[in-house]
C-alpha positions as CSV (number, residue, x, y, z in Angstrom):
1,M,8.8,-32.3,13.5
2,F,6.7,-29.4,12.3
3,D,8.7,-26.8,10.4
4,F,7.4,-23.3,11.5
5,H,10.0,-21.6,9.3
6,T,8.6,-23.0,6.1
7,L,5.0,-22.4,7.2
8,F,5.6,-18.7,8.0
9,S,7.8,-18.2,4.9
10,H,4.6,-17.8,2.9
11,I,3.4,-14.7,4.9
12,C,6.7,-13.0,5.8
13,H,10.2,-12.4,4.3
14,Q,11.8,-13.5,7.6
15,D,14.8,-11.2,7.2
16,P,17.1,-11.8,10.2
17,E,18.2,-8.1,10.3
18,R,14.5,-7.1,10.7
19,S,13.6,-9.7,13.2
20,F,13.6,-10.2,17.0
21,L,16.2,-12.9,17.1
22,F,15.8,-13.2,20.9
23,L,12.3,-14.7,20.2
24,W,13.5,-17.3,17.6
25,D,16.5,-18.0,15.5
26,P,16.1,-18.4,12.5
27,P,13.2,-16.0,12.5
28,F,9.7,-17.2,11.8
29,L,8.5,-13.6,11.4
30,C,10.0,-10.2,11.0
31,A,9.4,-7.5,13.6
32,R,6.5,-5.9,11.6
33,C,4.8,-9.2,11.0
34,T,5.3,-10.2,14.7
35,G,3.5,-6.9,15.7
36,F,0.9,-7.3,13.0
37,Y,-0.2,-10.9,13.8
38,S,0.0,-10.2,17.5
39,G,-2.2,-7.2,16.9
40,I,-4.8,-9.2,15.0
41,I,-5.1,-11.5,18.1
42,I,-5.3,-8.6,20.5
43,G,-7.8,-6.6,18.4
44,S,-10.0,-9.6,17.8
45,G,-10.0,-10.5,21.5
46,Y,-10.8,-6.9,22.5
47,L,-13.7,-6.5,20.1
48,L,-15.1,-9.9,21.1
49,I,-15.5,-8.4,24.6
50,K,-16.3,-4.8,23.7
51,T,-19.4,-4.7,21.6
52,K,-19.9,-0.9,21.1
53,L,-17.5,0.4,18.5
54,K,-18.9,2.1,15.4
55,L,-17.6,0.6,12.1
56,K,-17.1,4.1,10.7
57,Y,-14.5,4.9,13.4
58,L,-12.8,1.6,13.1
59,L,-12.4,2.1,9.4
60,I,-10.9,5.5,9.9
61,I,-8.5,4.3,12.5
62,T,-7.5,1.3,10.3
63,G,-6.9,3.6,7.3
64,F,-4.8,5.8,9.5
65,S,-2.8,2.9,10.8
66,L,-2.1,1.5,7.4
67,V,-1.0,5.0,6.2
68,I,1.5,5.0,9.1
69,V,2.9,1.6,8.1
70,A,3.2,2.9,4.5
71,I,5.0,6.0,5.6
72,N,7.4,3.9,7.7
73,V,8.1,1.5,4.8
74,G,8.6,4.6,2.5
75,I,11.1,6.1,4.9
76,E,13.0,2.9,4.9
77,R,12.9,2.3,1.2
78,I,13.2,5.7,-0.3
79,F,15.4,7.5,2.2
80,L,17.3,4.3,3.3
81,I,16.8,5.2,7.0
82,D,16.6,2.2,9.3
83,T,13.8,3.0,11.7
84,G,14.5,-0.1,13.8
85,N,12.6,-3.2,14.8
86,A,10.8,-1.6,17.7
87,I,9.1,1.0,15.3
88,R,8.4,-1.8,12.8
89,A,6.7,-3.9,15.5
90,I,4.7,-0.9,16.9
91,T,3.4,0.1,13.5
92,G,2.6,-3.5,12.7
93,L,0.9,-4.0,16.1
94,F,-1.3,-0.9,15.6
95,A,-2.3,-2.0,12.1
96,G,-2.9,-5.5,13.3
97,I,-5.2,-4.4,16.2
98,C,-7.3,-2.5,13.7
99,V,-7.5,-5.3,11.1
100,G,-8.3,-7.8,13.8
101,G,-11.1,-5.5,15.0
102,L,-12.5,-5.3,11.4
103,F,-12.5,-9.1,11.2
104,V,-14.5,-9.4,14.4
105,Q,-16.8,-6.5,13.4
106,N,-17.6,-8.3,10.1
107,F,-18.3,-11.6,11.8
108,K,-20.6,-9.9,14.3
109,K,-22.4,-8.1,11.5
110,E,-22.9,-11.3,9.6
111,G,-24.1,-13.1,12.8
112,L,-21.3,-15.7,12.7
């Protein structure tokens, strides 16, 4: 049988306290990674359909989303405040949508 836990261990810390255990137990992905990788799929799919989005705006939005993730991580690490799995997933989702959009934008630019 294929071991998803081992596969995903290379891209996520899989901390049970930071995971949606109702999705899988033991966790394959933490809440932020669940949002991030889901967002990549959503963002890629969206920009495959929508063709008119300027790269400049996409880069600005991506930078903003990554700053939000960094702020969230900073709040958790520096101030030891647990923002919860929902916030982790939402910030990850927002960043993932933007990163997925950048992937598609790059492939469209290259003509792949």
